[in-house]
C-alpha positions in Angstrom: -114.2 12.8 45.8 -112.0 12.9 42.8 -108.8 12.4 44.9 -110.4 9.3 46.6 -111.3 7.8 43.2 -107.9 8.4 41.7 -106.2 6.9 44.8 -108.5 3.9 44.6 -107.6 3.3 40.9 -103.9 3.5 41.7 -104.2 1.1 44.6 -106.2 -1.4 42.5 -103.7 -1.3 39.6 -100.8 -1.8 42.0 -102.6 -4.7 43.7 -103.3 -6.3 40.3 -99.6 -6.0 39.4 -98.6 -7.6 42.7 -101.1 -10.4 42.2 -99.7 -11.0 38.7 -96.2 -11.1 40.0 -97.1 -13.5 42.7 -98.9 -15.8 40.2 -95.8 -15.8 38.0 -93.6 -16.7 40.9 -96.0 -19.5 42.0 -96.0 -20.9 38.4 -92.2 -20.9 38.3 -92.1 -22.6 41.7 -94.5 -25.3 40.6 -92.4 -25.8 37.4 -89.4 -26.6 39.5 -91.3 -29.1 41.6 -92.8 -30.7 38.5 -89.4 -31.1 37.0 -88.2 -33.0 40.1 -91.3 -35.1 40.2 -90.9 -36.1 36.5 -87.3 -37.2 37.0 -88.2 -39.1 40.1 -91.2 -40.7 38.4 -89.2 -41.9 35.4 -86.7 -43.7 37.6 -89.5 -45.1 39.7 -91.3 -46.5 36.6 -88.1 -48.3 35.5 -87.4 -49.8 38.9 -90.9 -50.9 39.4 -90.9 -52.5 36.0 -87.7 -54.4 36.8 -89.2 -55.5 40.2 -92.4 -56.8 38.6 -90.5 -58.7 35.9 -87.9 -60.2 38.3 -88.6 -63.8 39.2 -86.6 -63.5 42.4 -87.8 -60.3 44.1 -86.5 -60.0 47.7 -88.5 -57.0 48.7 -91.9 -55.5 48.1 -93.0 -52.4 46.2 -91.8 -50.2 49.1 -88.2 -51.4 48.7 -88.4 -50.8 44.9 -89.5 -47.2 45.5 -86.7 -46.7 48.1 -84.2 -47.8 45.5 -85.7 -45.4 42.9 -85.3 -42.5 45.4 -81.7 -43.5 46.1 -80.9 -43.7 42.4 -82.5 -40.2 41.9 -80.2 -38.9 44.7 -77.2 -40.6 43.1 -78.0 -38.8 39.8 -77.4 -35.6 41.8 -74.0 -36.5 43.0 -74.9 -38.1 46.4 -72.9 -41.0 47.5 -74.9 -44.1 48.3 -74.0 -46.7 51.0 -75.0 -50.4 50.8 -75.1 -51.6 54.5 -76.0 -55.2 53.9 -72.9 -56.9 52.5 -71.4 -60.3 52.9 -68.5 -59.0 55.0 -70.8 -56.9 57.1 -68.9 -53.7 56.3 -71.0 -51.0 54.6 -69.8 -50.5 50.9 -70.0 -47.1 49.3 -71.2 -46.6 45.7 -69.9 -43.4 44.3 -69.8 -43.9 40.5 -72.5 -41.6 39.2 -74.0 -42.7 35.8 -73.7 -39.6 33.7 -76.6 -40.5 31.4 -78.9 -40.5 34.5 -77.5 -37.1 35.4 -78.6 -35.8 32.0 -82.3 -36.3 32.9 -82.6 -33.9 35.8 -80.3 -31.4 34.1 -82.5 -31.3 31.0 -85.8 -31.1 33.0 -84.6 -28.2 35.2 -83.1 -26.4 32.2 -86.4 -26.5 30.3 -88.4 -25.5 33.4 -86.3 -22.4 34.0 -86.3 -21.4 30.4 -90.1 -21.7 30.1 -90.6 -19.8 33.4 -89.1 -16.6 31.9 -91.3 -16.6 28.8 -94.1 -14.0 29.3 -97.6 -15.4 29.7 -100.7 -13.4 28.8 -101.8 -11.2 31.6 -98.8 -11.9 33.8 -95.6 -9.8 34.2 -92.3 -11.4 33.1 -90.0 -12.5 35.8 -86.5 -11.3 36.2 -83.6 -13.6 35.7 -82.9 -13.8 39.5 -86.5 -14.4 40.3 -86.9 -17.2 37.8 -83.7 -18.9 39.0 -84.6 -18.8 42.6 -88.2 -20.0 42.3 -87.5 -22.9 39.9 -84.5 -24.1 42.0 -86.5 -23.6 45.2 -89.4 -25.8 44.0 -87.0 -28.5 42.9 -85.0 -28.5 46.1 -88.3 -28.8 48.2 -89.0 -32.1 46.4 -85.4 -33.1 46.8 -85.5 -32.6 50.6 -88.6 -34.9 50.8 -86.8 -37.5 48.8 -83.7 -37.4 51.1 -85.9 -38.0 54.1 -87.8 -40.8 52.4 -84.6 -42.6 51.2 -83.1 -42.9 54.7 -84.8 -46.2 55.6 -84.2 -48.1 52.4 -81.6 -50.7 51.3 -79.4 -47.9 49.9 -78.9 -45.1 52.3 -77.1 -41.7 52.0 -75.2 -39.4 54.1 -77.6 -36.6 55.0 -75.1 -33.8 55.4 -73.2 -34.8 52.3 -76.4 -35.1 50.2 -77.6 -31.7 51.5 -74.3 -30.1 50.2 -74.3 -31.9 46.8 -78.0 -31.9 45.9 -78.4 -28.1 45.1 -75.5 -28.1 42.6 -77.4 -29.7 39.7 -80.7 -27.7 39.9 -78.9 -24.4 40.5 -76.5 -24.7 37.6 -79.2 -26.1 35.3 -81.6 -23.4 36.2 -78.9 -20.7 35.6 -78.3 -22.1 32.1 -82.0 -22.0 31.3 -82.3 -18.4 32.5 -79.3 -17.4 30.5 -80.6 -18.9 27.3 -84.1 -17.3 27.9 -82.5 -13.9 28.4 -80.9 -14.1 25.0 -77.5 -15.6 26.0 -76.0 -12.3 27.3 -72.2 -12.5 27.6 -71.5 -9.0 28.6 -72.3 -9.3 32.3 -70.0 -12.3 32.5 -67.2 -11.0 30.4 -67.2 -7.5 32.0 -66.0 -9.2 35.2 -62.9 -10.5 33.6 -59.8 -8.2 33.5 -59.2 -6.5 30.1 -62.8 -7.1 28.9 -64.7 -4.4 30.8 -66.8 -2.0 28.8 -65.5 1.5 28.3 -66.8 4.5 30.0 -69.9 6.3 28.7 -67.8 9.2 27.3 -65.7 6.7 25.3 -68.7 4.6 24.2 -68.4 5.7 20.6 -64.6 5.8 20.5 -61.8 3.3 20.2 -62.5 1.8 23.6 -65.9 0.4 22.5 -64.3 -1.2 19.5 -61.6 -2.8 21.6 -64.0 -4.1 24.2 -66.2 -5.6 21.5 -63.2 -7.3 19.9 -62.2 -8.8 23.2 -65.7 -10.1 23.8 -65.7 -11.6 20.4 -62.4 -13.4 21.1 -63.9 -14.7 24.4 -66.8 -16.2 22.5 -64.3 -17.8 20.0 -62.4 -19.2 22.9 -65.5 -20.8 24.5 -66.7 -22.3 21.2 -63.2 -23.8 20.5 -63.0 -25.2 24.0 -66.4 -26.8 23.7 -65.6 -28.3 20.2 -62.3 -29.7 21.5 -64.0 -31.3 24.5 -66.6 -32.9 22.3 -64.0 -34.3 19.9 -62.0 -35.7 22.9 -65.0 -37.4 24.4 -66.2 -38.7 21.0 -62.7 -40.2 20.4 -62.9 -41.9 23.9 -66.3 -43.4 23.0 -64.9 -44.7 19.8 -62.0 -46.4 21.7 -64.4 -48.0 24.1 -66.7 -49.3 21.4 -63.7 -50.6 19.4 -62.3 -52.4 22.4 -65.7 -54.0 23.1 -65.8 -55.3 19.6 -62.3 -56.6 20.0 -63.2 -58.3 23.2 -66.7 -59.4 22.2 -66.4 -62.9 23.7 -65.4 -61.6 27.1 -68.1 -59.0 27.1 -70.7 -61.6 26.1 -69.6 -64.0 28.8 -69.8 -61.4 31.6 -73.2 -60.3 30.4 -74.6 -63.8 30.6 -72.9 -64.4 33.9 -74.6 -61.5 35.7 -78.2 -62.5 34.9 -79.9 -65.6 33.6 -83.5 -64.2 33.2 -84.3 -61.8 30.5 -85.6 -59.2 33.0 -82.2 -59.2 34.7 -80.4 -58.9 31.3 -82.5 -55.9 30.4 -81.6 -54.3 33.7 -77.9 -55.0 33.0 -78.2 -53.5 29.5 -79.9 -50.4 30.8 -77.2 -49.9 33.4 -74.5 -50.4 30.8 -76.1 -47.7 28.6 -76.3 -45.4 31.6 -72.6 -45.8 32.2 -71.6 -45.5 28.6 -70.8 -41.7 29.0 -68.6 -42.6 31.9 -66.7 -45.1 29.8 -66.2 -42.4 27.1 -64.6 -40.2 29.7 -62.4 -43.1 30.8 -61.4 -43.7 27.2 -60.5 -40.0 26.8 -58.3 -40.2 29.8 -56.7 -43.3 28.5 -56.0 -41.6 25.1 -54.5 -38.6 26.9 -51.9 -40.8 28.7 -52.7 -40.8 32.5 -55.3 -43.6 32.0 -57.6 -44.7 34.8 -57.4 -46.8 37.9 -59.1 -50.2 38.3 -58.6 -50.4 42.1 -55.8 -49.2 44.3 -53.2 -51.4 42.6 -53.9 -51.3 38.9 -53.6 -48.6 36.3 -54.5 -48.8 32.6 -52.5 -46.6 30.2 -51.7 -46.9 26.5 -48.1 -47.8 27.3 -48.8 -50.6 29.8 -51.3 -52.1 32.2 -49.6 -52.3 35.6 -50.8 -54.3 38.6 -53.6 -56.8 39.1 -56.9 -55.2 38.2 -59.9 -55.7 40.5 -62.5 -56.3 37.8 -66.0 -57.3 38.8 -68.0 -59.1 36.1 -69.5 -56.3 34.0 -69.7 -56.0 30.2 -68.0 -52.5 30.0 -65.1 -53.7 32.1 -64.4 -56.5 29.7 -63.0 -54.0 27.2 -60.0 -53.3 29.4 -56.7 -54.5 27.8 -54.9 -57.4 29.2 -52.0 -56.8 31.7 -48.7 -56.1 30.2 -46.9 -53.6 27.9 -48.8 -51.8 25.3 -48.8 -52.5 21.6 -49.1 -50.5 18.4 -52.9 -50.7 18.6 -52.9 -49.1 22.0 -50.4 -46.5 21.1 -52.7 -45.4 18.2 -55.0 -43.9 20.8 -52.8 -40.9 20.8 -54.5 -39.8 17.6 -57.5 -38.7 19.7 -55.8 -35.9 21.6 -53.9 -35.0 18.3 -57.2 -34.5 16.6 -58.5 -32.5 19.6 -55.6 -30.1 19.3 -56.2 -29.7 15.6 -59.9 -29.1 16.1 -59.2 -26.3 18.6 -56.8 -24.7 16.2 -59.3 -24.9 13.3 -62.1 -23.4 15.3 -59.9 -20.5 16.3 -58.3 -19.8 13.0 -61.6 -19.8 11.1 -62.4 -16.6 12.9 -58.8 -15.3 13.5 -57.9 -15.6 9.7 -61.0 -16.2 7.7 -60.3 -17.3 4.0 -62.2 -14.3 2.4 -61.2 -11.5 4.7 -58.8 -8.8 4.2 -55.3 -9.0 5.7 -56.0 -6.1 8.0 -59.0 -7.9 9.5 -56.9 -11.0 10.5 -55.8 -11.4 14.1 -52.1 -11.0 14.9 -50.0 -14.0 15.6 -49.9 -13.2 19.3 -53.7 -12.9 19.6 -54.2 -16.2 17.6 -51.8 -18.0 19.8 -53.3 -16.6 23.0 -56.9 -17.5 22.0 -55.8 -21.0 21.0 -54.0 -21.5 24.4 -57.1 -20.2 26.3 -59.3 -22.6 24.3 -57.0 -25.5 25.2 -57.1 -24.5 28.9 -61.0 -24.4 28.7 -61.0 -27.9 27.2 -58.7 -29.1 29.9 -61.0 -27.7 32.6 -64.1 -29.4 31.1 -62.2 -32.7 30.8 -61.0 -32.6 34.4 -64.5 -31.8 35.6 -66.0 -34.7 33.7 -63.2 -37.0 34.9 -64.1 -36.1 38.5 -67.8 -36.9 37.9 -67.1 -40.1 36.0 -65.1 -41.9 38.8 -65.6 -42.9 42.3 -65.5 -45.9 44.7 -67.3 -49.1 44.0 -66.7 -50.7 47.4 -64.1 -51.0 50.0 -60.4 -52.1 50.1 -59.2 -52.4 46.5 -62.4 -51.0 45.0 -62.2 -47.8 46.8 -60.6 -46.1 43.8 -62.2 -46.5 40.4 -61.8 -44.3 37.3 -59.4 -41.5 36.1 -57.6 -39.1 38.4 -59.1 -35.8 37.5 -56.1 -33.5 38.0 -53.8 -35.7 36.0 -56.4 -35.9 33.2 -56.7 -32.1 33.2 -52.9 -31.5 33.0 -52.5 -34.0 30.2 -55.4 -32.4 28.3 -53.8 -29.0 28.7 -50.4 -30.2 27.4 -51.9 -31.9 24.4 -54.2 -29.1 23.3 -51.8 -26.2 23.9 -48.8 -28.1 22.6 -50.5 -29.1 19.3 -53.2 -26.4 18.9 -51.0 -23.3 19.1 -48.4 -24.4 16.5 -51.2 -25.7 14.2 -53.2 -22.4 14.5 -50.1 -20.3 13.7 -49.3 -22.5 10.7 -52.9 -22.4 9.3 -53.0 -18.6 9.8 -49.7 -18.2 8.0 -50.9 -20.4 5.1 -54.1 -18.5 4.7 -52.4 -15.1 4.8 -49.9 -16.5 2.2 -52.7 -17.5 -0.1 -54.3 -14.1 0.1 -51.0 -12.4 -0.5 -50.4 -14.6 -3.6 -54.0 -13.9 -4.8 -53.5 -10.2 -4.3 -50.2 -10.2 -6.2 -51.6 -12.3 -9.0 -54.6 -9.9 -9.3 -52.3 -6.9 -9.5 -50.1 -8.7 -12.1 -53.1 -9.6 -14.1 -54.3 -6.0 -14.1 -50.9 -4.7 -15.2 -50.7 -7.5 -17.9 -54.2 -6.5 -19.2 -53.2 -2.9 -19.5 -49.9 -3.8 -21.3 -51.5 -6.3 -23.5 -54.3 -3.8 -24.4 -51.6 -1.2 -25.4 -49.7 -3.8 -27.5 -53.0 -4.9 -29.2 -53.9 -1.3 -30.0 -50.5 -0.6 -31.5 -50.6 -3.8 -33.5 -54.1 -3.1 -34.8 -53.2 0.4 -35.8 -50.0 -0.9 -37.6 -52.0 -3.6 -39.4 -54.8 -1.2 -40.4 -52.2 1.2 -41.8 -50.5 -1.6 -43.8 -53.9 -2.8 -45.1 -54.8 0.7 -46.3 -51.4 1.0 -48.1 -52.0 -2.4 -49.8 -55.5 -1.4 -50.9 -54.1 1.9 -52.2 -51.4 0.1 -54.1 -54.0 -2.3 -55.6 -56.1 0.7 -56.6 -53.4 2.4 -58.8 -50.1 0.8 -57.9 -48.5 4.0 -56.8 -49.9 4.7 -53.4 -51.2 8.1 -54.5 -54.7 7.1 -53.6 -54.0 7.2 -49.9 -54.9 10.8 -49.7 -58.3 10.1 -51.1 -60.9 11.2 -48.5 -63.3 8.3 -49.5 -60.5 5.8 -49.0 -59.3 7.3 -45.8 -62.8 7.2 -44.3 -63.5 3.6 -45.4 -64.3 1.3 -42.5 -61.7 -1.3 -41.4 -63.6 -4.3 -42.8 -63.6 -2.7 -46.1 -59.8 -2.5 -46.0 -59.2 -6.2 -45.4 -56.9 -7.9 -47.9 -59.5 -10.2 -49.5 -61.6 -7.1 -50.3 -59.0 -5.4 -52.4 -61.0 -6.0 -55.5 -64.0 -4.3 -54.0 -61.8 -1.4 -52.8 -60.4 -1.1 -56.3 -63.9 -1.1 -57.8 -65.1 1.5 -55.3 -62.5 3.8 -56.5 -64.4 4.7 -59.6 -67.8 5.1 -57.8 -68.5 8.7 -57.1 -69.4 9.7 -53.6 -72.7 11.2 -54.8 -73.8 7.9 -56.3 -73.0 6.0 -53.1 -74.9 8.4 -51.0 -78.0 8.8 -53.1 -80.4 7.1 -50.6 -78.8 8.7 -47.5 -81.0 11.2 -45.9 -79.6 14.7 -45.4 -78.4 15.7 -42.0 -80.1 18.2 -39.7 -78.2 21.1 -41.1 -79.3 20.3 -44.6 -76.0 19.0 -45.9 -75.5 15.5 -47.3 -73.1 13.2 -45.4 -69.8 12.3 -47.0 -70.5 8.5 -46.9 -73.2 6.1 -46.0 -73.7 5.7 -42.2 -74.2 1.9 -42.5 -72.1 -0.5 -44.5 -72.6 -4.3 -44.7 -70.4 -7.1 -45.8 -71.5 -8.8 -49.1 -73.2 -12.1 -48.9 -72.3 -13.3 -52.4 -69.3 -15.3 -51.2 -71.3 -17.0 -48.5 -73.3 -19.1 -51.1 -70.2 -19.9 -53.2 -69.6 -23.6 -53.5 -65.9 -23.4 -52.6 -66.8 -21.4 -49.4 -69.5 -24.0 -48.5 -67.0 -26.9 -48.9 -64.5 -25.1 -46.7 -67.1 -24.5 -44.0 -68.3 -28.1 -44.2 -64.7 -29.4 -43.8 -64.2 -27.3 -40.7 -67.4 -28.6 -39.2 -66.5 -32.2 -40.0 -63.0 -31.8 -38.4 -64.6 -30.3 -35.2 -67.1 -33.1 -34.9 -64.4 -35.8 -34.9 -65.4 -37.4 -38.1 -69.1 -37.8 -37.3 -70.2 -35.6 -40.2 -70.4 -36.9 -43.7 -68.6 -35.4 -46.7 -70.0 -32.5 -48.5 -72.4 -33.7 -51.2 -70.8 -33.6 -54.7 -72.0 -31.3 -57.3 -74.6 -32.8 -59.6 -73.0 -33.9 -63.0 -73.5 -31.9 -66.0 -75.4 -33.9 -68.7 -73.2 -34.5 -71.8 -74.7 -34.3 -75.3 -75.5 -37.6 -77.0 -73.4 -38.9 -79.9 -74.9 -39.0 -83.5 -76.8 -36.5 -85.5 -79.5 -34.9 -83.7 -82.6 -33.5 -85.4 -82.8 -29.9 -85.5 -85.4 -28.5 -83.3 -88.3 -27.0 -85.0 -88.8 -23.5 -84.3 -92.3 -22.7 -83.4 -93.8 -20.0 -85.6 -96.3 -17.7 -84.3 -98.6 -15.9 -86.7 -97.9 -12.2 -87.0 -100.8 -10.1 -85.8 -102.5 -8.1 -88.4 -101.7 -4.4 -88.1 -104.7 -2.1 -88.2 -104.3 0.8 -90.5 -103.3 3.8 -88.8 -105.8 6.7 -89.2 -104.5 9.4 -91.4 -103.7 12.5 -89.6 -106.0 15.3 -90.6 -104.4 17.7 -92.9 -104.7 21.3 -92.2 -106.3 23.4 -94.9 -103.8 25.6 -96.6 -104.5 29.2 -96.0 -106.0 30.9 -98.9 -104.0 33.8 -100.3 -105.5 37.1 -99.6 -106.5 39.0 -102.6 -104.2 41.7 -103.6 -105.8 45.1 -103.5 -106.4 46.3 -107.0 -104.7 49.6 -107.9 -106.9 52.6 -107.8 -108.4 53.6 -111.0 -106.8 56.2 -112.6 -108.4 59.6 -112.5 -108.8 59.5 -116.3 -111.7 57.1 -116.0 
């Protein structure tokens, strides 16, 4: 009976764990599906709002929903095809708005990160389980959207969409799982050569320290590459905005030409904002040198704009420079990759040679150069990937090629970042090490100077004290024979100052016993040779000459703000002429009482002399 009950308890606990795990997987799957539904619903709301506000709507609500589904697939990299054209030839649309791509990326990232957070009463999912369930729920909704979008005004290639659609949810879910797991880098870096962890027997030895140092350098490389890519894209965005301001009239004209109603203008404005990250990538490619293509026959670079550009009326395209050779303003775009290389060098050197670290902790020149070069390569890879996503076809014939060439952009970014970043990193490293070397040498020199100065000061003080004692002794008796006096030899230094010679001479005649009358005896019962405490006299402090000298010094230090020392009050002079003699007040003399006479002692009476004995004759 006991065995049956124990077995039933074990089975019930195992089934509860399985139910909890199944509930966690279901919740993660629903999170992925919800993320897909939120992204699709956001685009559907925008499209329906534009359809309702449009005064010339050509289709019903079904057509608007089909367009929303097609835009959602375009955000995942799918290429749309517009079959109804004036020429009758289907026109592809392959330029993906990067700002629209950010919406599903963020939703999947948050869903996968939240799926790995442990809930009360449910077991925590593993990283692989959370990734698969969230991405699976998202892709299930994506498959339904692909089927629904086939009959709309914008169609897609089913096979191509099936291959491109899983990229965004899988990568975004992997990023969320990685962050939820604590951003572990060891499983990724251990796969790289030279960064593998040491064996278990060498875990506490030098191999562990070497592997940890290499992993730290890998982190520095990734951070520097990300910072460089951010600076490069930011510089490209600045170039685009500046060019739009420079060509404000052309941009306004194209904006008003596309739509006359306010609803259409709002739609054009939203589309321009969605394509603004694409324009930033184009601007970065323009600053790097390769530029971008405006059709099959036109290329825009800082040096020149070659060929006739196929420019459809659109506000962002109005910022393209005019055809012809470049000017000094366009050549100034080279400051963007220059700043990118300096940024990569700075982010590398701040760890390779920190300002307050010891010289032994700094990386070597070879390690610093290698880390900077790897960071430049990482920045080039990111730039090339963004350039591949930011371009694409906008139609047929001349519009089949639009945007930067990704591999040319990557090569140019690699050349700029490595060519500028590596020398800059080495120069900054050498300068920081030079500053620390100069600081160390100055500190050592200061210490030696302090010791030498202290020795000189001690010798000078001893010589001055000896000279002052001799002067005091000469003042005492003029012969210097008083230097052997123990009281003089033991006198404190402030008692041997030159202006106290008179006091030293006066103290010569004071016996030691009188100076130590109030000194308590020591523990052994003997009296000390001199007083343990001696104070400076304060008589001179209240002297008028001393007060005037102090007041003059304070007045000089205050810059003339103090008034002069008050003059001494005048002494009254006696008036001229005979003066009456002052009467002396007489006081009556007190009467003296008669002193009582002292009692006189009675004189002793003389004793009677004994009479001689009568003679025997009587």
